[in-house]
C-alpha positions as a Python dict, from the first residue, in 0.01 Angstrom:
ca = {
    (1, 'M'): (0, 0, 0),
    (2, 'L'): (292, 158, 42),
    (3, 'T'): (528, 219, -240),
    (4, 'Y'): (941, 163, -163),
    (5, 'Q'): (1233, 120, -410),
    (6, 'K'): (1468, -156, -424),
    (7, 'I'): (1783, -289, -641),
    (8, 'V'): (1778, -513, -871),
    (9, 'F'): (2033, -682, -1111),
    (10, 'P'): (1815, -736, -1441),
    (11, 'E'): (2094, -933, -1618),
    (12, 'K'): (2462, -977, -1591),
    (13, 'E'): (2680, -693, -1548),
    (14, 'R'): (2376, -412, -1481),
    (15, 'A'): (2231, -273, -1175),
    (16, 'E'): (1920, -82, -1161),
    (17, 'V'): (1637, 44, -900),
    (18, 'R'): (1340, -47, -932),
    (19, 'N'): (973, 83, -720),
    (20, 'D'): (739, -215, -555),
    (21, 'T'): (473, -188, -348),
    (22, 'I'): (332, -404, -34),
    (23, 'D'): (45, -411, 183),
    (24, 'E'): (151, -298, 554),
    (25, 'T'): (-186, -465, 659),
    (26, 'R'): (-159, -793, 565),
    (27, 'I'): (217, -941, 697),
    (28, 'P'): (256, -1293, 664),
    (29, 'E'): (255, -1539, 996),
    (30, 'G'): (587, -1569, 1126),
    (31, 'H'): (739, -1247, 960),
    (32, 'Y'): (768, -866, 1047),
    (33, 'L'): (759, -525, 827),
    (34, 'L'): (1112, -353, 835),
    (35, 'K'): (1159, -2, 672),
    (36, 'T'): (1521, -37, 582),
    (37, 'L'): (1732, 280, 729),
    (38, 'Y'): (2098, 178, 580),
    (39, 'S'): (2232, -159, 381),
    (40, 'L'): (2598, -260, 337),
    (41, 'V'): (2776, -400, 4),
    (42, 'S'): (2941, -678, 6),
    (43, 'A'): (3180, -611, -217),
    (44, 'G'): (3303, -973, -336),
    (45, 'T'): (2976, -1154, -355),
    (46, 'E'): (2780, -892, -483),
    (47, 'T'): (3072, -826, -793),
    (48, 'A'): (3002, -1194, -834),
    (49, 'C'): (2641, -1202, -849),
    (50, 'Y'): (2633, -846, -1072),
    (51, 'R'): (2880, -1070, -1295),
    (52, 'G'): (2640, -1401, -1308),
    (53, 'V'): (2881, -1622, -1164),
    (54, 'E'): (2679, -1719, -871),
    (55, 'A'): (2508, -2048, -912),
    (56, 'W'): (2307, -1953, -604),
    (57, 'F'): (2196, -1638, -700),
    (58, 'P'): (1947, -1637, -994),
    (59, 'L'): (1878, -1325, -1204),
    (60, 'P'): (1710, -1082, -1195),
    (61, 'G'): (1782, -1078, -806),
    (62, 'T'): (1808, -864, -578),
    (63, 'P'): (2119, -878, -372),
    (64, 'G'): (2186, -780, -27),
    (65, 'Y'): (2271, -986, 333),
    (66, 'A'): (2323, -671, 586),
    (67, 'C'): (2135, -408, 698),
    (68, 'V'): (1952, -176, 976),
    (69, 'G'): (1641, -76, 966),
    (70, 'E'): (1327, 2, 1210),
    (71, 'V'): (1067, -257, 1251),
    (72, 'I'): (729, -54, 1146),
    (73, 'A'): (483, -409, 1141),
    (74, 'K'): (473, -720, 1269),
    (75, 'A'): (238, -1072, 1261),
    (76, 'D'): (72, -1120, 1614),
    (77, 'D'): (301, -1446, 1616),
    (78, 'V'): (632, -1245, 1614),
    (79, 'D'): (826, -1187, 1939),
    (80, 'C'): (1138, -1192, 1782),
    (81, 'V'): (1112, -750, 1761),
    (82, 'S'): (852, -527, 1859),
    (83, 'V'): (702, -245, 1676),
    (84, 'G'): (930, 91, 1674),
    (85, 'D'): (1272, -128, 1731),
    (86, 'T'): (1561, -70, 1559),
    (87, 'V'): (1757, -372, 1443),
    (88, 'F'): (2047, -556, 1239),
    (89, 'C'): (1939, -823, 1039),
    (90, 'R'): (2032, -1012, 748),
    (91, 'G'): (1815, -758, 486),
    (92, 'K'): (1847, -764, 123),
    (93, 'H'): (1905, -347, -77),
    (94, 'A'): (1552, -261, -20),
    (95, 'G'): (1410, -25, 124),
    (96, 'L'): (1081, -197, 239),
    (97, 'Q'): (1128, -560, 329),
    (98, 'L'): (913, -877, 453),
    (99, 'M'): (1159, -1042, 742),
    (100, 'P'): (1106, -1386, 855),
    (101, 'N'): (1184, -1484, 1217),
    (102, 'D'): (1489, -1644, 1129),
    (103, 'S'): (1625, -1369, 947),
    (104, 'L'): (1828, -1360, 1310),
    (105, 'P'): (1729, -961, 1381),
    (106, 'V'): (1977, -838, 1644),
    (107, 'K'): (1861, -494, 1883),
    (108, 'V'): (2033, -228, 1837),
    (109, 'P'): (2295, -107, 2104),
    (110, 'A'): (2215, 250, 2240),
    (111, 'G'): (2475, 493, 2098),
    (112, 'V'): (2602, 361, 1837),
    (113, 'D'): (2661, 556, 1500),
    (114, 'I'): (2338, 337, 1308),
    (115, 'R'): (2562, 382, 953),
    (116, 'Y'): (2817, 90, 1158),
    (117, 'V'): (2550, -141, 1184),
    (118, 'P'): (2564, -302, 877),
    (119, 'F'): (2911, -367, 912),
    (120, 'T'): (2805, -659, 1178),
    (121, 'R'): (2721, -907, 939),
    (122, 'M'): (3082, -915, 741),
    (123, 'A'): (3240, -882, 1162),
    (124, 'A'): (3105, -1185, 1226),
    (125, 'I'): (3150, -1396, 912),
    (126, 'S'): (3540, -1284, 1021),
    (127, 'V'): (3456, -1457, 1368),
    (128, 'S'): (3483, -1768, 1232),
    (129, 'S'): (3826, -1802, 1141),
    (130, 'L'): (3855, -1734, 1522),
    (131, 'R'): (3639, -2025, 1616),
    (132, 'V'): (3829, -2267, 1442),
    (133, 'S'): (4170, -2143, 1516),
    (134, 'D'): (4362, -2197, 1773),
    (135, 'I'): (4471, -1848, 1865),
    (136, 'E'): (4599, -1723, 2217),
    (137, 'L'): (4803, -1488, 2401),
    (138, 'G'): (5050, -1422, 2229),
    (139, 'D'): (5062, -1605, 1914),
    (140, 'D'): (5150, -1503, 1587),
    (141, 'V'): (4908, -1424, 1319),
    (142, 'L'): (4940, -1303, 1007),
    (143, 'V'): (4629, -1221, 776),
    (144, 'I'): (4640, -1183, 402),
    (145, 'G'): (4405, -964, 221),
    (146, 'L'): (4287, -659, 406),
    (147, 'G'): (3890, -604, 277),
    (148, 'L'): (3672, -613, 523),
    (149, 'I'): (3662, -956, 600),
    (150, 'G'): (4029, -957, 646),
    (151, 'N'): (4070, -597, 830),
    (152, 'F'): (3767, -780, 1064),
    (153, 'A'): (3973, -1087, 1096),
    (154, 'S'): (4299, -871, 1191),
    (155, 'Q'): (4098, -690, 1463),
    (156, 'L'): (3892, -945, 1603),
    (157, 'A'): (4257, -1173, 1619),
    (158, 'T'): (4400, -855, 1801),
    (159, 'L'): (4108, -909, 2056),
    (160, 'Q'): (4213, -1216, 2117),
    (161, 'D'): (4503, -1166, 2240),
    (162, 'G'): (4732, -1216, 1911),
    (163, 'N'): (5019, -1090, 1789),
    (164, 'V'): (4870, -966, 1402),
    (165, 'L'): (5035, -873, 1089),
    (166, 'A'): (4805, -808, 776),
    (167, 'M'): (4904, -811, 483),
    (168, 'D'): (4779, -638, 162),
    (169, 'L'): (4927, -521, -211),
    (170, 'S'): (4666, -165, -151),
    (171, 'E'): (4803, 142, 130),
    (172, 'M'): (4497, 268, 157),
    (173, 'R'): (4377, -90, 306),
    (174, 'L'): (4692, -86, 493),
    (175, 'A'): (4669, 257, 616),
    (176, 'A'): (4298, 153, 727),
    (177, 'A'): (4424, -137, 910),
    (178, 'A'): (4662, 47, 1129),
    (179, 'E'): (4422, 303, 1158),
    (180, 'C'): (4217, -30, 1327),
    (181, 'D'): (4444, -103, 1587),
    (182, 'V'): (4656, -356, 1402),
    (183, 'A'): (4973, -347, 1519),
    (184, 'H'): (5196, -476, 1190),
    (185, 'T'): (5155, -417, 869),
    (186, 'L'): (5306, -526, 538),
    (187, 'R'): (5300, -434, 178),
    (188, 'T'): (5248, -729, -25),
    (189, 'V'): (5510, -747, -346),
    (190, 'P'): (5344, -973, -611),
    (191, 'N'): (5534, -1285, -703),
    (192, 'Q'): (5769, -1258, -425),
    (193, 'D'): (5815, -1473, -111),
    (194, 'M'): (5714, -1286, 200),
    (195, 'T'): (5890, -1486, 418),
    (196, 'P'): (6231, -1266, 527),
    (197, 'Q'): (5979, -908, 576),
    (198, 'I'): (5745, -1191, 743),
    (199, 'K'): (6020, -1308, 991),
    (200, 'E'): (6143, -951, 1083),
    (201, 'V'): (5811, -892, 1210),
    (202, 'F'): (5806, -1180, 1401),
    (203, 'N'): (6167, -1153, 1554),
    (204, 'G'): (6292, -1487, 1346),
    (205, 'R'): (5951, -1692, 1388),
    (206, 'M'): (5722, -1764, 1141),
    (207, 'P'): (5360, -1745, 1207),
    (208, 'T'): (5146, -2056, 1406),
    (209, 'T'): (4872, -1916, 1230),
    (210, 'V'): (4829, -1785, 876),
    (211, 'I'): (4430, -1651, 790),
    (212, 'D'): (4376, -1637, 400),
    (213, 'A'): (4088, -1316, 338),
    (214, 'T'): (4180, -1323, -52),
    (215, 'G'): (3985, -1652, -173),
    (216, 'V'): (4235, -1575, -443),
    (217, 'P'): (4356, -1976, -489),
    (218, 'R'): (4732, -1918, -596),
    (219, 'V'): (4753, -1666, -331),
    (220, 'A'): (4621, -1887, -43),
    (221, 'E'): (4906, -2186, -164),
    (222, 'Q'): (5137, -1905, -129),
    (223, 'G'): (5036, -1824, 210),
    (224, 'M'): (5078, -2222, 321),
    (225, 'N'): (5444, -2182, 267),
    (226, 'Y'): (5467, -1915, 530),
    (227, 'V'): (5275, -2133, 870),
    (228, 'Q'): (5546, -2234, 1138),
    (229, 'K'): (5564, -2631, 1155),
    (230, 'G'): (5272, -2766, 1338),
    (231, 'G'): (5055, -2458, 1262),
    (232, 'Q'): (4749, -2388, 1105),
    (233, 'M'): (4624, -2204, 757),
    (234, 'I'): (4259, -2103, 779),
    (235, 'L'): (4065, -2049, 420),
    (236, 'L'): (3840, -1724, 543),
    (237, 'G'): (3784, -1571, 215),
    (238, 'S'): (3547, -1769, -29),
    (239, 'P'): (3763, -1913, -313),
    (240, 'R'): (3670, -1831, -655),
    (241, 'G'): (3884, -1808, -1020),
    (242, 'E'): (4091, -2025, -1202),
    (243, 'Y'): (4377, -2159, -1050),
    (244, 'V'): (4652, -2427, -1271),
    (245, 'G'): (4949, -2538, -1042),
    (246, 'N'): (5107, -2831, -868),
    (247, 'V'): (4855, -2934, -554),
    (248, 'T'): (5135, -3146, -445),
    (249, 'N'): (5326, -2859, -234),
    (250, 'I'): (4963, -2822, -36),
    (251, 'L'): (4950, -3171, -2),
    (252, 'Q'): (5289, -3211, 113),
    (253, 'H'): (5232, -2935, 358),
    (254, 'V'): (4909, -3088, 496),
    (255, 'H'): (5097, -3459, 515),
    (256, 'Q'): (5454, -3415, 566),
    (257, 'F'): (5647, -3486, 906),
    (258, 'R'): (5854, -3155, 819),
    (259, 'Y'): (5522, -2918, 755),
    (260, 'Q'): (5195, -3084, 1004),
    (261, 'I'): (5033, -2790, 894),
    (262, 'D'): (4631, -2817, 991),
    (263, 'L'): (4459, -2648, 649),
    (264, 'L'): (4102, -2538, 772),
    (265, 'G'): (3766, -2389, 646),
    (266, 'A'): (3636, -2118, 779),
    (267, 'H'): (3239, -2021, 716),
    (268, 'E'): (2990, -1869, 932),
    (269, 'M'): (2793, -2218, 786),
    (270, 'V'): (3030, -2446, 1056),
    (271, 'A'): (2804, -2246, 1363),
    (272, 'P'): (2431, -2335, 1354),
    (273, 'R'): (2283, -2010, 1237),
    (274, 'A'): (2050, -1901, 1517),
    (275, 'I'): (2075, -1926, 1897),
    (276, 'T'): (2101, -2302, 2009),
    (277, 'P'): (2055, -2478, 2393),
    (278, 'Y'): (2361, -2647, 2469),
    (279, 'V'): (2512, -2537, 2181),
    (280, 'K'): (2791, -2194, 2213),
    (281, 'H'): (2867, -2087, 1937),
    (282, 'S'): (2599, -1978, 1646),
    (283, 'A'): (2627, -1714, 1329),
    (284, 'Q'): (2321, -1508, 1569),
    (285, 'R'): (2528, -1524, 1912),
    (286, 'N'): (2844, -1370, 1652),
    (287, 'E'): (2646, -1126, 1537),
    (288, 'R'): (2527, -1003, 1893),
    (289, 'I'): (2894, -1012, 1983),
    (290, 'C'): (2980, -807, 1726),
    (291, 'L'): (2726, -561, 1749),
    (292, 'D'): (2821, -509, 2106),
    (293, 'L'): (3221, -471, 2034),
    (294, 'I'): (3086, -224, 1729),
    (295, 'A'): (2890, -32, 2043),
    (296, 'Q'): (3204, -13, 2228),
    (297, 'N'): (3439, 76, 2013),
    (298, 'R'): (3622, -218, 2030),
    (299, 'L'): (3595, -300, 1699),
    (300, 'K'): (3676, 12, 1445),
    (301, 'I'): (3442, 135, 1141),
    (302, 'G'): (3537, 434, 1119),
    (303, 'P'): (3825, 409, 886),
    (304, 'L'): (3641, 126, 690),
    (305, 'L'): (3317, 308, 607),
    (306, 'T'): (3448, 508, 259),
    (307, 'R'): (3107, 599, 102),
    (308, 'V'): (2746, 666, 170),
    (309, 'L'): (2531, 648, -128),
    (310, 'K'): (2188, 623, -263),
    (311, 'P'): (2007, 319, -402),
    (312, 'E'): (2005, 530, -745),
    (313, 'Q'): (2387, 484, -761),
    (314, 'A'): (2406, 144, -776),
    (315, 'E'): (2537, 63, -1137),
    (316, 'E'): (2834, 329, -982),
    (317, 'V'): (2904, 125, -681),
    (318, 'Y'): (2964, -275, -882),
    (319, 'R'): (3123, -91, -1150),
    (320, 'G'): (3346, 135, -940),
    (321, 'V'): (3428, -220, -716),
    (322, 'L'): (3519, -424, -1089),
    (323, 'R'): (3746, -146, -1166),
    (324, 'G'): (3926, -151, -880),
    (325, 'D'): (3857, 200, -706),
    (326, 'E'): (3967, 168, -376),
    (327, 'T'): (3729, 425, -275),
    (328, 'Y'): (3421, 180, -276),
    (329, 'F'): (3568, -18, -31),
    (330, 'G'): (3339, 8, 221),
    (331, 'V'): (3031, 158, 53),
    (332, 'I'): (2630, 187, 243),
    (333, 'Y'): (2338, 232, 67),
    (334, 'D'): (2114, 529, 261),
    (335, 'W'): (1735, 451, 233),
    (336, 'T'): (1648, 709, 488),
}
């Protein structure tokens, strides 16, 4: 039996490390045993779980959905990995974990900084905004919100040859976007119409595509006002929180001839999870593409990695995120 640690949310707004055991000699069919090296904190989703407001996450539970690790054992019927492989997969915050075949493991390319690998999941989530969009060479693209999801959406739209402007309240996040080669950044002024500043960046034009990566309903509604007639508003951030307002503004943008914008939802589940015959896009393919881009340094990770912490510091992490401490922007747990 092997003993390992895992992070657990035992109740609302509490995180702790618990010990558990696993029998490495009895691997169930269709599974492999992963020794976790690093796992990434998804700040928005995990703090929602920490607060007990995600219906799909029962308490107590172990959070996390992005890690890199070494395969140390597997069942005979598993052919997606080999013992000794280092892989990215959708693992939790745990030192050892049994992973099923459908965990979508992707073998890590040689030469990549292993700490960067878990960021693959967030980048692949951001890819969905491109998959549903019509972004082409030279298109003006506005990304609102520069958490990890928004930063990656900005980087990916840039790689798509879009002319990208990224907006956020945080000077730190704006600086990180600039370090990641996003062409234009703009500090948002709360409750202020940013149209003049946006037009200045785009030489008098409004963007043909606006991507909301905040998940804040009020911000998303305001973002619709920034879309050029006939353009697209893409909801990439998961909407959370109550918002009281007039829905007529939203409906007019979608319905009336003077706006004619498309309002689109972007989520990784718009595509099949695994690579599927005769279907071009899938979550697994997106993750493979993003990991290759990270390995090639075409997707920048260095400016986004702000803290490498031990699992025992989990409570510190989630409380830091909740109080808005920007140094918990890009956190990975070190299980080595």
